[in-house]
C-alpha positions as CSV (number, residue, x, y, z in Angstrom):
1,M,-0.2,0.1,0.0
2,T,1.3,3.3,-0.7
3,T,2.0,5.6,2.1
4,S,1.7,9.6,2.6
5,P,5.2,10.9,1.6
6,P,7.1,12.4,4.7
7,P,7.4,16.0,5.6
8,G,9.6,17.9,3.9
9,C,9.2,15.8,0.5
10,P,8.9,17.8,-2.5
11,A,5.2,16.4,-2.7
12,H,4.4,19.0,0.5
13,A,5.7,21.5,-1.7
14,H,2.2,22.3,-3.3
15,T,-0.2,24.8,-2.1
16,P,-2.9,23.4,0.5
17,L,-6.0,24.0,-1.1
18,I,-7.9,25.4,2.1
19,E,-5.1,28.1,2.5
20,A,-6.5,29.4,-1.0
21,T,-10.2,29.2,-0.2
22,G,-9.4,30.3,3.5
23,A,-7.3,33.3,2.4
24,P,-8.8,36.9,3.6
25,D,-8.7,37.5,-0.6
26,H,-8.5,34.1,-2.3
27,R,-8.2,35.8,-5.4
28,V,-5.1,37.1,-4.8
29,V,-3.7,33.4,-4.2
30,F,-5.6,32.1,-7.1
31,R,-4.0,35.0,-9.5
32,R,-0.6,34.1,-7.9
33,L,-1.2,30.4,-8.6
34,R,-1.8,31.2,-12.2
35,D,0.9,33.6,-12.7
36,E,3.3,31.1,-11.6
37,H,2.0,28.0,-12.8
38,G,-0.6,28.5,-15.8
39,P,-4.3,27.9,-15.8
40,V,-3.7,24.4,-13.9
41,V,-1.8,23.8,-11.0
42,K,-1.2,21.0,-8.4
43,V,-2.8,21.6,-5.0
44,E,-2.6,19.5,-1.9
45,L,-6.4,18.6,-0.7
46,E,-5.1,17.4,2.5
47,P,-1.2,16.4,3.3
48,G,-0.2,14.2,1.3
49,V,-2.8,14.1,-1.2
50,P,-2.7,16.1,-4.6
51,A,-5.1,17.2,-7.2
52,W,-5.2,19.7,-9.9
53,L,-6.9,22.8,-9.8
54,V,-8.5,23.9,-12.9
55,M,-8.5,27.8,-12.9
56,G,-8.8,28.3,-16.8
57,Y,-12.4,28.9,-18.6
58,R,-11.5,26.9,-21.6
59,E,-9.7,23.9,-19.2
60,L,-12.8,24.2,-17.0
61,L,-15.3,23.8,-19.8
62,T,-13.1,20.8,-21.2
63,V,-13.4,19.1,-17.8
64,T,-17.0,19.7,-17.3
65,R,-17.8,18.5,-21.0
66,D,-16.0,15.7,-22.1
67,E,-16.8,12.6,-20.0
68,R,-14.5,10.6,-22.1
69,L,-11.8,11.9,-20.6
70,F,-12.9,13.2,-16.9
71,S,-15.1,11.1,-15.1
72,H,-17.5,12.1,-12.0
73,D,-17.2,8.4,-10.2
74,A,-14.6,8.4,-7.5
75,R,-13.8,4.5,-7.8
76,N,-11.2,6.2,-10.9
77,W,-9.5,8.3,-8.6
78,R,-5.9,6.4,-8.0
79,D,-5.0,7.9,-4.7
80,L,-7.8,6.4,-3.1
81,N,-7.6,3.1,-4.5
82,D,-3.8,3.4,-3.5
83,G,-4.2,3.9,0.0
84,V,-2.8,7.3,-0.3
85,V,-6.0,8.6,0.8
86,A,-6.8,7.3,4.5
87,P,-10.3,5.8,5.3
88,D,-11.1,8.2,8.1
89,S,-10.3,11.2,5.6
90,G,-12.1,13.9,5.8
91,L,-12.4,14.5,2.1
92,L,-14.5,11.3,1.7
93,P,-18.0,12.7,2.9
94,M,-17.5,15.1,0.0
95,M,-15.6,12.9,-2.6
96,G,-16.4,9.3,-1.9
97,W,-18.6,7.3,-4.4
98,R,-22.1,7.6,-3.8
99,P,-24.6,6.2,-6.3
100,N,-26.3,9.4,-7.3
101,L,-26.4,11.5,-9.9
102,F,-23.3,13.6,-9.2
103,Q,-21.1,10.6,-9.4
104,A,-22.7,8.8,-12.4
105,D,-21.8,9.3,-16.1
106,G,-23.6,8.8,-19.2
107,E,-26.5,6.8,-19.4
108,E,-26.5,6.4,-15.9
109,H,-26.1,10.0,-15.0
110,R,-29.3,10.5,-16.8
111,R,-31.5,7.7,-15.4
112,L,-30.9,9.3,-12.0
113,R,-31.3,12.8,-13.0
114,R,-34.5,12.1,-14.5
115,P,-36.4,11.9,-11.0
116,V,-34.4,15.0,-9.7
117,D,-35.6,17.3,-13.1
118,E,-39.3,16.1,-12.8
119,A,-39.3,16.8,-8.9
120,V,-37.5,20.3,-9.4
121,A,-39.9,21.0,-12.4
122,G,-42.9,20.5,-10.2
123,I,-41.8,23.2,-7.5
124,D,-44.2,26.2,-7.1
125,Q,-42.2,28.9,-7.2
126,R,-44.7,31.5,-6.3
127,A,-45.5,29.4,-3.2
128,I,-41.9,29.2,-2.4
129,R,-41.4,32.5,-2.4
130,R,-44.2,33.5,-0.3
131,E,-43.3,30.9,2.2
132,V,-39.6,32.2,2.3
133,E,-40.8,35.9,2.5
134,E,-42.9,34.9,5.7
135,M,-39.6,32.9,7.3
136,C,-37.8,35.8,6.6
137,A,-40.0,38.2,7.9
138,D,-40.4,35.9,11.0
139,L,-36.7,35.8,11.7
140,I,-36.0,39.5,11.6
141,A,-39.0,40.0,13.9
142,G,-37.5,37.8,16.5
143,F,-34.2,39.9,16.5
144,S,-35.3,43.5,15.6
145,E,-35.7,44.3,19.3
146,R,-32.2,43.8,19.9
147,G,-31.1,46.4,17.1
148,A,-28.6,44.0,16.2
149,A,-27.8,40.8,14.8
150,D,-25.7,38.1,13.3
151,L,-27.0,37.7,9.6
152,I,-25.0,34.2,9.2
153,S,-26.3,32.3,12.2
154,E,-29.3,33.9,12.6
155,Y,-30.3,34.2,9.1
156,A,-28.3,33.3,5.9
157,Q,-28.0,29.8,7.5
158,V,-31.3,29.4,8.7
159,I,-33.2,30.4,5.5
160,P,-32.0,27.8,3.3
161,T,-32.5,25.2,5.8
162,L,-36.0,26.0,6.4
163,A,-36.8,26.3,2.9
164,L,-35.4,23.0,1.9
165,A,-36.7,21.2,4.8
166,S,-40.3,22.5,3.8
167,L,-39.4,21.4,0.0
168,F,-38.5,18.1,1.0
169,G,-41.0,17.3,3.9
170,L,-38.6,17.5,7.1
171,D,-40.1,19.5,10.1
172,R,-38.2,22.4,11.6
173,E,-36.1,20.0,14.2
174,G,-35.0,17.9,11.2
175,G,-33.8,20.8,9.7
176,Q,-31.8,22.2,12.3
177,E,-30.3,19.0,12.5
178,L,-29.8,18.7,9.1
179,R,-27.8,22.1,9.5
180,R,-25.6,20.9,12.1
181,A,-24.6,17.6,10.1
182,L,-24.0,19.9,6.8
183,I,-21.7,22.4,8.7
184,A,-19.4,19.4,9.7
185,L,-19.6,17.5,6.4
186,F,-18.5,20.3,4.2
187,G,-15.6,21.1,6.6
188,S,-14.0,18.5,5.2
189,Q,-12.3,18.5,8.8
190,T,-11.9,15.8,11.7
191,D,-15.4,15.5,12.3
192,S,-16.4,15.3,8.8
193,Q,-17.5,11.8,8.8
194,L,-19.6,12.2,11.4
195,G,-21.6,14.6,9.7
196,D,-21.6,12.8,6.9
197,R,-23.3,9.7,8.9
198,A,-25.6,11.8,10.8
199,F,-26.7,13.6,7.1
200,D,-27.1,10.0,5.7
201,Q,-29.3,8.9,8.7
202,I,-31.6,12.0,8.3
203,L,-32.0,11.2,4.8
204,V,-32.7,7.1,5.3
205,D,-35.8,8.3,7.7
206,L,-36.9,11.0,5.3
207,V,-37.1,8.3,2.7
208,Q,-38.5,5.4,4.5
209,S,-41.3,7.6,5.9
210,R,-42.5,8.5,2.5
211,Q,-41.9,5.0,1.1
212,D,-44.4,3.4,4.0
213,G,-46.8,6.6,3.9
214,P,-49.3,7.8,1.7
215,A,-47.9,9.8,-1.3
216,R,-47.3,13.7,-0.7
217,G,-46.4,16.6,-2.7
218,D,-43.4,17.1,-1.8
219,V,-39.9,17.0,-3.9
220,T,-38.9,13.8,-1.7
221,S,-42.0,11.9,-2.4
222,V,-41.7,12.6,-6.0
223,I,-38.1,11.0,-6.1
224,V,-38.8,8.2,-4.2
225,R,-41.7,6.8,-6.1
226,H,-40.0,7.4,-9.3
227,E,-39.9,4.5,-11.8
228,S,-36.3,5.2,-12.3
229,M,-35.4,4.6,-8.7
230,T,-34.5,0.9,-8.1
231,S,-33.1,1.0,-4.5
232,L,-33.3,2.5,-1.3
233,E,-29.7,3.4,-1.4
234,E,-30.4,5.1,-4.9
235,R,-33.2,7.1,-3.5
236,V,-31.4,8.2,-0.3
237,Q,-28.3,9.4,-2.2
238,S,-30.7,11.0,-4.8
239,L,-31.3,13.6,-2.3
240,V,-27.8,14.2,-1.1
241,P,-26.8,16.7,-3.8
242,L,-29.9,18.5,-3.7
243,I,-30.2,18.8,0.0
244,G,-26.7,19.0,1.1
245,A,-25.0,21.2,-1.9
246,G,-28.3,23.1,-2.0
247,N,-28.3,24.1,1.6
248,E,-24.3,25.3,1.8
249,T,-24.5,26.8,-1.8
250,M,-27.6,29.1,-0.7
251,T,-26.2,29.7,2.8
252,S,-23.1,31.1,0.7
253,W,-24.8,32.7,-2.0
254,I,-26.7,34.7,0.7
255,A,-24.0,35.5,2.6
256,H,-22.1,37.0,0.3
257,T,-24.4,39.0,-1.3
258,L,-25.4,40.4,2.0
259,R,-21.4,40.8,2.6
260,L,-20.6,42.9,-0.3
261,L,-23.9,45.1,0.5
262,L,-22.1,45.7,4.0
263,T,-18.6,46.3,2.7
264,D,-18.7,47.2,-0.7
265,P,-19.8,51.0,-1.1
266,R,-20.1,50.8,-4.9
267,F,-22.4,47.6,-4.5
268,S,-24.4,48.9,-1.9
269,A,-25.1,52.7,-3.3
270,Q,-26.0,50.8,-6.5
271,L,-28.4,48.0,-4.8
272,R,-30.1,50.4,-2.4
273,G,-30.6,53.1,-4.9
274,G,-32.3,51.2,-7.3
275,S,-29.7,51.0,-10.4
276,L,-28.4,47.7,-9.5
277,G,-31.6,45.0,-9.3
278,V,-31.8,42.2,-6.9
279,D,-30.8,39.7,-9.7
280,D,-27.9,41.6,-11.2
281,A,-26.8,41.8,-7.4
282,L,-27.1,38.2,-7.2
283,D,-24.8,37.5,-10.1
284,E,-22.5,39.9,-9.4
285,A,-21.9,37.8,-5.9
286,L,-21.5,34.8,-8.0
287,W,-19.0,36.2,-10.2
288,R,-17.1,37.4,-7.2
289,E,-17.8,34.6,-4.7
290,P,-19.3,31.7,-5.8
291,P,-21.1,29.7,-3.6
292,M,-18.7,26.2,-4.4
293,N,-15.4,28.4,-4.7
294,V,-14.0,25.1,-5.5
295,M,-16.1,22.1,-7.1
296,P,-14.7,18.3,-6.2
297,A,-14.2,16.4,-8.4
298,R,-13.3,14.8,-12.0
299,Y,-11.1,11.7,-12.4
300,A,-8.6,11.6,-15.4
301,L,-9.9,8.2,-17.4
302,H,-6.6,8.3,-19.5
303,D,-3.6,10.2,-19.8
304,T,-4.0,13.5,-21.0
305,E,-2.8,17.0,-21.3
306,L,-4.9,20.0,-19.7
307,G,-3.5,23.6,-19.6
308,G,0.2,22.9,-20.3
309,Q,0.2,20.2,-17.3
310,K,0.2,16.3,-17.8
311,I,-2.6,14.8,-16.3
312,L,-2.2,10.9,-15.8
313,K,-5.0,8.4,-15.6
314,G,-6.6,8.3,-12.1
315,D,-5.7,11.8,-11.2
316,V,-8.3,13.7,-9.7
317,V,-9.1,17.5,-10.7
318,V,-11.3,19.9,-8.8
319,L,-12.9,23.2,-10.6
320,G,-11.6,26.4,-9.2
321,L,-15.1,27.9,-9.8
322,G,-13.9,31.3,-8.1
323,A,-10.7,31.2,-10.1
324,V,-12.1,31.3,-13.4
325,V,-13.2,34.6,-13.4
326,D,-10.0,36.4,-13.2
327,D,-8.9,34.1,-16.4
328,P,-8.2,36.7,-19.3
329,V,-10.7,34.9,-21.4
330,M,-13.3,35.8,-19.4
331,Q,-12.6,39.8,-19.1
332,T,-14.2,42.3,-21.2
333,G,-13.1,45.7,-21.7
334,H,-14.7,47.1,-18.4
335,G,-14.7,43.9,-16.3
336,P,-17.4,41.3,-15.9
337,F,-19.3,43.0,-12.8
338,A,-20.1,46.0,-15.1
339,E,-22.3,43.9,-17.4
340,P,-25.6,43.2,-15.7
341,G,-27.3,39.8,-17.0
342,N,-23.8,38.4,-17.6
343,R,-24.2,35.0,-16.3
344,A,-21.3,33.4,-17.8
345,H,-19.9,32.9,-14.3
346,L,-20.0,29.0,-14.3
347,A,-21.2,29.5,-10.4
348,F,-23.5,26.2,-11.4
349,A,-20.7,24.6,-13.2
350,A,-21.5,23.4,-17.0
351,G,-21.8,20.7,-19.0
352,P,-24.2,17.7,-18.3
353,H,-24.0,18.3,-14.4
354,S,-24.9,21.7,-14.5
355,C,-27.3,22.5,-11.2
356,P,-30.8,21.1,-11.6
357,A,-32.0,23.3,-9.1
358,R,-30.8,26.9,-10.2
359,V,-34.1,28.2,-10.6
360,P,-36.1,27.3,-7.0
361,A,-32.4,28.3,-5.5
362,R,-32.7,31.7,-7.0
363,V,-36.1,32.2,-6.0
364,I,-35.0,31.4,-2.0
365,V,-32.0,33.8,-2.3
366,R,-33.6,36.8,-4.2
367,T,-36.2,36.3,-1.5
368,A,-33.9,36.2,1.7
369,V,-31.9,39.0,0.2
370,G,-34.6,41.4,-1.1
371,T,-36.4,41.0,2.2
372,V,-33.2,42.2,4.1
373,L,-33.5,45.2,2.2
374,N,-36.9,46.1,2.6
375,L,-36.6,45.3,6.5
376,L,-33.2,46.5,7.2
377,P,-32.7,49.3,5.2
378,D,-30.1,51.1,7.7
379,M,-28.1,47.9,8.7
380,R,-24.4,48.4,8.7
381,L,-21.5,46.1,9.8
382,S,-20.5,46.3,13.6
383,I,-17.0,45.4,13.2
384,P,-14.4,46.6,10.4
385,A,-14.7,44.5,7.3
386,E,-10.9,43.5,7.5
387,E,-12.0,41.0,11.0
388,L,-14.5,39.1,8.9
389,T,-13.1,35.3,9.1
390,W,-14.5,32.0,7.3
391,F,-15.4,28.6,8.3
392,P,-12.7,26.2,7.1
393,S,-13.5,24.4,3.9
394,P,-11.1,23.7,1.0
395,W,-14.6,23.8,-0.9
396,T,-16.7,27.0,0.4
397,R,-16.2,30.5,1.8
398,V,-19.0,31.5,4.3
399,P,-18.1,34.0,6.9
400,T,-18.3,32.7,10.2
401,A,-20.3,35.5,11.3
402,L,-21.8,39.2,9.8
403,P,-22.5,41.2,12.8
404,V,-24.9,44.1,11.8
405,E,-26.6,47.0,13.8
406,F,-30.0,48.7,12.6
407,S,-32.3,51.2,14.0
408,T,-35.3,49.5,15.6
409,V,-37.5,52.5,15.2
410,A,-37.5,52.0,11.5
411,L,-38.4,48.5,11.5
412,G,-42.0,49.1,13.6
413,A,-44.0,49.5,10.8
414,P,-42.6,46.6,8.2
415,L,-42.3,44.0,11.0
416,A,-46.0,44.7,12.0
417,R,-47.7,41.0,11.8
418,T,-51.4,40.5,11.2
């Protein structure tokens, strides 16, 4: 069995990915890596576990669209098969093989995606907007008398959990258990596998309740009862990317849009003044801080060349969605942020595996951001912007807190409930 190289070995000379995603300005790190190595660079996912980080627009499209060269199936990961990745690695909850649409290719992927597409198409967008608007107003009402709040723990983390719990048929308590499990899972740290097991158990209980009980109109029921589903494991694992990735990415999207509102005077003035619509503001946030800053993973099926690097069969490739925006190919005369409506950011990935739930996700996030703008018009960050910190994760960049202050007097009328 192959073992990890010792400290000091050249294999440890690569930049740890979490140092880039956790940097105060990750794009500075990505630009440095691009200047030094080109659009594809070797990084470390954890000590002794290498990966190729793709930061080039054309290279990223190649990886996401060519299933003959790059597979989603982690059983093709050489370092996992050779024992370089430890069985208790915090990477496995995010990168280990699961029998779901995210890890499948070709016809198998299309079979597993059909129930998901049908379930998402059946979501009543007007109903979810009204429900989320009520959730947001209730949360704000709960902390309005204090004149202060943390817009991460008290808002951005709560809204996606409650919205998804409603869509998938979880009660409020189940939604909170889900959130705790996902925080651990996406961190890819020492508690990641515990979070993964808790997450799976929540989904097993949910699927079994839909299999054994009467048909309901929630997303879980549509997927569980779909003719394409062949086993309990497939049904459970089909919910993983929708609930897991959906919860984390919407939290990040809300958090970064609000962070820009609180820290970027140009963004704030345009959004508050109406010259930048909420949807355009959401797209700018996607350009600047994609919800999945780095997306795992693809596995090379053959030796190939990518961005000037020799990629060997079995190598793992991760998608630098947060770095692609700085590829010169993506730049226009005034930069992408000056172009409202530009959605070439790849924040939802590309190719057959592009996000199936981007429309309901946008409805939820737009409602969450719009409600804050309406009900907290004078909110301001209560600490210097440079003191903001990030949850540890090689994949996402979510602020640990967004402490704000605001006028309780200004909120009296809008928050009145009937």
